[in-house]
N, C-alpha and C positions, 0 to 999 in steps of 0.2 A: 415785741422788742420795742425797748425804750432808748430814744435817742437822747444825748445830752442837748441842752439848749442852743447850740450851735453845731454845725457840722465840722467845723475848724477849731483847733485847739493849737494856738502856735502856728507852726509851720506844718501842722499835721492834719490832712483831712480824714476825717472818720468815715468808715465805710460801713461797718456792721458791728453789731454787738457780739461778743465771744462768750461771756459769762458773769458772773455777778458774784461777789463775797461779802463778808462782814464789813469790810472798810471801804469796798470801793467796786467799781465796774469796769471792766476790761473790754476793751474795743480794737478791732482790724482797722489800722489806720495805714495810710500812704504819706511817707514823705517824698514830696517832686523836688528834683533838683535841675541844675542847669541841662540842656539838651535832651530834654524827656527821659531824664534818668529817674527812676522811682525806687523807693525801697518801702515793702511792706514792714511794719513792726505792730508791737500790740501796746496799746495806749491804756494806762490804768488810770482812771480818774477818781479820786476821794468822793465819797457819796455828797450832795450837797448839803444834806441835814447834818452833817458830821463837820462841815467847814467852819460852822461857829464855834465848835468844841475846841477850846484850845491843847486838850489832852490829845484828842485823837489828831488834831493837826501835827502835834510835836512827835506822835507814835509814827505819822504817816513820812514825816520828814527822816526819822531815824530809819525807818525802812528805806528810804530814798539814799541816805549816806552809806548803809551796809551794803545794799545793793551795788552800787556805784564803785566799790571797793574791790568785788568779787569778780575774779576773771578766772574761770575755769570752765571745760567743755561739757561738764555734768550739771552746770549750773546755769539757768537761763540770765543770759547776759542783760545787762541793763545800759541804754546807752545814752539817755538823756532824763533831765528832771527839771522841773521849774513850776511856778505859779503865773497863771494868767486871770487877772482879776481875783475872784476868790475861787477859783480852781486850782487845785493842785495835782500835778500828773507826773506820772512817771512812764517812760519810755523804753520798752523791752524788746529783747530778740521776740519774733514771733515763729512758733515751733510749730509747722505743718504736720499736725497728729493729732493725738487724743491723751486724756489723761489715764493713768493705770485704774481709776475706778471705771470708766467709760469702757476700757479693755474686759473688765471684769464682767461687767453686764452684758457683756457680747456674748460670753462664754454660754454653751448649752447649761441647763439644770445638772447641779451636782457635778459637771466638770470642773478640773483645774489646769493651770499650765503646767508644761512640762517642768520636770525640777530643775534640769539646767537652764532653762528659760527663767524661771523664778531667780535662781541664784545670779544668774546675770544682771537682773534687773535690780535686785539689791546690792549688788558688787558696785554696781556703776553709781549708785545713789551713796552707798558708803564712802566712795570716793569723793564725791562733793562734799559729803560731812567732814572728812578728813581735812578737806581745804579750808572749810569755813571754821572749824574748831582750831586750825592751827593758824588763823590770819593774824596777823601783827597789826594791830590797831593803834599803835602808839602814836601815829601822827596827826590821828584824830582826835586824840584826847581820850580815847576809851583804850583800857588795856585787857588783854587776853583774846582769846577767839569768839566766835560767834555761835550761839545755840540757836537752832532752827525753833524748836520747841512746837513745830507743827508738822511735823513728818507723818504723812498720811497718803493714801493712795490717789486722793485728789489733788495734791501737789507732787506730784511725779508724773510728768510728762514725757510721753512717748512719740517719737517722730518716725515719718514713714521710711526713714533710712536705717531705723533701728536704735537711734539714740536714745539716750535716758537723761532727761535733765530735771534737777530740782527746782522748784521754784516757790514764790509767795513767803519773803522773809517778814511779812507783816507785824508778827508777833515775837521776832527774833529779839535779842539781846547779847550783850558781852557777857562773856563767862564770870567776868569778875562782879558783875552788877547781880546785886541781889534784891530779888521782887519781894514786896511786901505780902506777907502771909496772908493777911486781911482783905488784899485785893482779889479782884474777880478772877477765877482760874481762866486762863488763856488755852487754846487749844483744843483737840476733841480727845473727850474722854475715853473713847473706845481703845485709841493708841497710846494713852498718857502713862507715863511713869509714876509709880507712888511718890516720889521726892519732888516732881513735877507739882503734882496737885496740892502738895504743901508748902510751895512757894520756894522749892531749894533745887532749882534747874541747874545741871552742870552736863558738860557734852555727853556723858554716858546716858542720860535723860532721851536724848536723841536715839542712841542705839536701841533703847528699849522700844522706843517707836517704830524702828526700823525692823525690829525683830518681830513685831506684832505683826508689820504688813506681810514679812515672809511667812510667817505662820499663816496668815489669811491665804496667802497664794498657794499654798502646799496643801490646806485643809478644804479650801473653796469654801469656806465660811468665815467670819471674823474670830480672833482668837477670843474675845469676851462675848460670851453668847448673847448678851442683850444690854443695851446702853446701861452703864454701871453709876450709881450715883458718886459724888464727889468723895463722900466718906468712905466708900467701900475703894474706891481707888487709893484714895490716902492711906489706907490700911495695908492693900495689897490682898485682902481676904480672897476677892473675887478670883484671882489668879489661881487659886486650887481649882476652878471649874473650867478651865481653860479646853478649847477643843484637842481631841488627841489627833496625831499626825499618824495617819495608817498609809502603809505602802510608801513610805520615805525612808533612804538610808539611815542607819543608827547614828552615823557621823553628822548628817544633816540635822537631823531631831536634835541631837546634843547639843549642836550651836545655837539651835532655836532657843532650848531651853536656858540656856547660858545669857542670852540677848534679852531676853524676856523675864529674868529673874527678878524676884520683888528687891532684893539687896543689888546695890550698885558695885560691890567688888566684883563679883563674878563674870560682869559683862566687860566685853573687850572694848578698848579704843577704836575709833574709827579707823584708824591706819591699819592696826592689827587685825581689825575685822575683815579689811581688803585682802590682806595677805592671806588668810584663812579661808576666806571664798575663792580665791586665785588657785590654792591648793586643791579643794574640793571640786572646782570645775576642771582642774586638770587629771584628777584621779577619775572622775566620772567619764570624762572623754576617753581615757584609756581603758576604761571598761566597756564602753559602747561599742557596738558593731559597724556602727553607721558613722559616716562623718557628719558632725553637726556644728554649725555655724549660728551661735547664737543671736547677734546682732542681724543677720540676713533674717533668720527665723522671726526674729520681732519684728523686723520692718515689713514681712508679708502679714502677719497679724494685724498690724497698725493699717498696712494699705486694706485689707479687708473691710475693716471698720470704714474706709470711705468708699465701698462698693456702690456704683451708680443706682440709687434707688430706682431710676426708671426700667434698667436693664434688669436688675435682679431683686429688688426689694429686701424686705427684713428677713424674708425667709432664704433667700438667696445668701445674704450676708452670714446668716447662720451656719447654712450649709459649708460656704466658704471656711471659716472657722473651725468646723467640726473635720473638715479635710484637713485643715492645718495640725490640727490637734493628733489627728491620727500619723501625720506625716513626721510630726516631730517628738511622738510618742507621748503624747499628753493623755491622761485619764479621762475618759468617757463616760464610762460605768460609775456610778457614784457609790462609796463604800457604806455598809451597813452605818459606821459609826458617824459617818458626816451627811449622808444624803436624809432629805425629808421629805418622804413623797407626798405631793400635794391631795388634798382633801378631794374625793370623787365628786363630779357633777352629778345632778339628777338625772341626766341622759346617760351618763356612763353606769349610774347604778341599775338603772333600768337596762342596760345591755348586758351588765354582769348576771343580773336576774333571768334573762331571756338566755343567755349562754348557758347558765345552770339548768335549767328547765330542759333545754337540749339536750345536754349532756346525760342527764337523767333518762330522756326517751331513748338515745341511743342505746345506753346500758340495758333498760329494759328490752330492747329490740335483741340486742346481743344474748341476754339471757333466753329470751324465747327461743331462737336459733339452735343456740345449745342445747336445748331441752327438746327440739324436733328433730335435730340430725339425725343420719343414720349411725348407729354404733360400729357397725362394720365398715368404717371409711379406710381408705390405703393409709396406711403409716406411713410417717415422714421417712425420708431418706438423708442418711447422714451426708455433711456437707463434702465435698470434693476438695481438698486441700490441693491439690495438683494444679488446679485452674487458677490461681491467685492471680489478680489484676496487677499490672503494672502502670506507672505514670507515664505520660509522654517525655521524651528525653529532649532538654535543649542543647542545640548544637552552637558550641562556641565560636566568634570569629575572630578578626585582628582587633578590633575595636571593643568587641563585648566578651567577658566571660560568663558562661551560664554556671551559677553553682548547681550542685546535684540536689533532687529533691530531697526534703527532710521527712523522714517518716514514711512507713510504707502506707498504701491506700486503705482505707479503712471500708470493710465490706461487713455489712448485715447479714444475718443467716434469714434468707428468704426473700432478700431485697434485690440479689443479681443471679438472674439463671446461671451465668456461667460460673459463680462462687458457690451456690447452694440451690440445690434441687429440692425443694419441697413441695409436694402435691397440695394442689389446692381442694377443699372438699367441694362436691359437687352440690348443683342448686336442686332444688324439687325437681324439677324439669330433666334432670340428667345432664344439664350442661354444665361446664366448669366456669365459674365466673371470671370474667376477663380482667386479668392482672395490670393494675394501674402502673404505668410508667413513673417510678420515682426519680427525682432530679439529682445531681450530684452537687458538689460544693468546690470552688477554686478559691485558694490563697495565692496571692501575687506580691511579690515585693520587689524593689529595686535599689540599689545602693548607687548614688546617694538618694535617688528618688526618680519619680517619672510618672507622668500621665498614663491613665489604662483604659486603652479601648479593647472592648471585646465585640466581636461581629460588628464593627465600625461604630458601635455606640460608646461613648465617652462617660466612663465611671467615677474619675476623679482621680487622687493622689494616691500613690502608694503609701502605706502598705494597705490593702484591700483584702479583707478577709470574709471567709463565706458567702461569696459569690454563686447566687443559685443559678445553675444552668442545667438546661434539658441535655439527657444522654446523646453523645455524638460527638463531632469533631468541632472544635471552636477555634476561632482565629483570635489570639492575644497580642496587640500591639503596645509596646512601651515606648514613650518617648520622652526625651529630656531635651527640652529647648536650649537647657543653659550650657548643655555641653555639645549639642549639635548633634546627638547620637539617637537611634532609634532601633529598636529589635522586634521582630514579628514571630511569634511562636503560633505552632498547631498543637491545641491540647484536646486530647480524647478525654471525654468524660463519660464515666460508667454510671447506672443508676446506683445510688445510694454511695459511690466512692468519693473521696475527698482529695484533690491533687493541689501539691504546693510547688509553687515555680518561684524562683529567686534568680533574678540577673545583676549583673554588676558592670556597671559602666565605666570604662577608663576614660580618663581625663586626657583629651588630646594632647 
């Protein structure tokens, strides 16, 4: 961590470094007031080696002016700006959370955010862009709105309360200002619109970048497969190789396609995009079976990012995010179109070879047994259809409704003595081999959600599928601390059987 030459800039005391970028470094700082009143802020300092460059200083001052003018709940607020000696600084709101890029890095391999959560993040960012694009700058000598020109996951901040905030207007410009086409391209090529790479930015260029962000959230990989060259971005040819969106509602995929069109005309303006996203979120909420609060869910994801390393560590944080993905309907299994399996290591290759050799030996043993077994063994008896097993019924009470089991239990011939009476072949010594007890499976869910305890052991957050249990009676307890409600079920598991339970908690 690199600290500035002094621990104080003006009236702000620097505590630690938060991050660094192309133009400056951002620090956590504290403003001390009278009566021991303090306020935590983010302090951005222009890099020392850029302070002597008049062009960078002018660009930093332009960022100061634009940031100070914008006041919106989805834009990081700027409180102060100034110059102390040769140090130029900007004082901003401190967002206790992480960037969208940090959150994506925390997801399991091949997993993506739930569709409604991704739409919510993009909807809030679009609202911030609508404010910037429609900002009246006449009093400052500028005309037209502000184009961000660098919308990307790094510049979308997420708070632990579930707020979404757009930041870093370092390369922003007024919409009526025309950049020099010969000047260096500013922004990230992976999210850049073709016209922006040609020096022809307009408000809908930000919409293209935001559409590329949404595409990445839904595909679990960037829209552009690899970093494109400036010439490829300018021509828009690389857009024909964009990642496909599998398992996404058609109307959502169509909106992403319009936002990332190589031509500007099909793209909606920011305010229209907000309205479209509101409609999509409303329709998806009506189609969903469970109540889902995207702001609360986002807050839980970001809070998982801040899990105590001493208590949980990296593995614990990953498990917590996996639980949240299950709870909010996120996709954990990668699709064939988007997943890329990592190359196996040497140890994994050796394990695969050993497993293959073991399978061959087992097959050889089975073939030998089939060749040596008596031909006059007892014939199998047809299954007894009248002894079909049923799942345990949940008993509703005043505070909780138990939904009926979905689907009949699955019984495999030869797996359950009560369902199928298949005689086992005798061994050479005349005795029948002992039948191995097969486990059963339990699927459990709760609306809106609950922690799951099976026989006193905590398994995580609903929905939980494929819980492998020994045959017999098990005690399943569902607890929802938010509603101060709990429910205990007695579930009978039979070998090879799958039991499904759903509990609905009523709000007090």
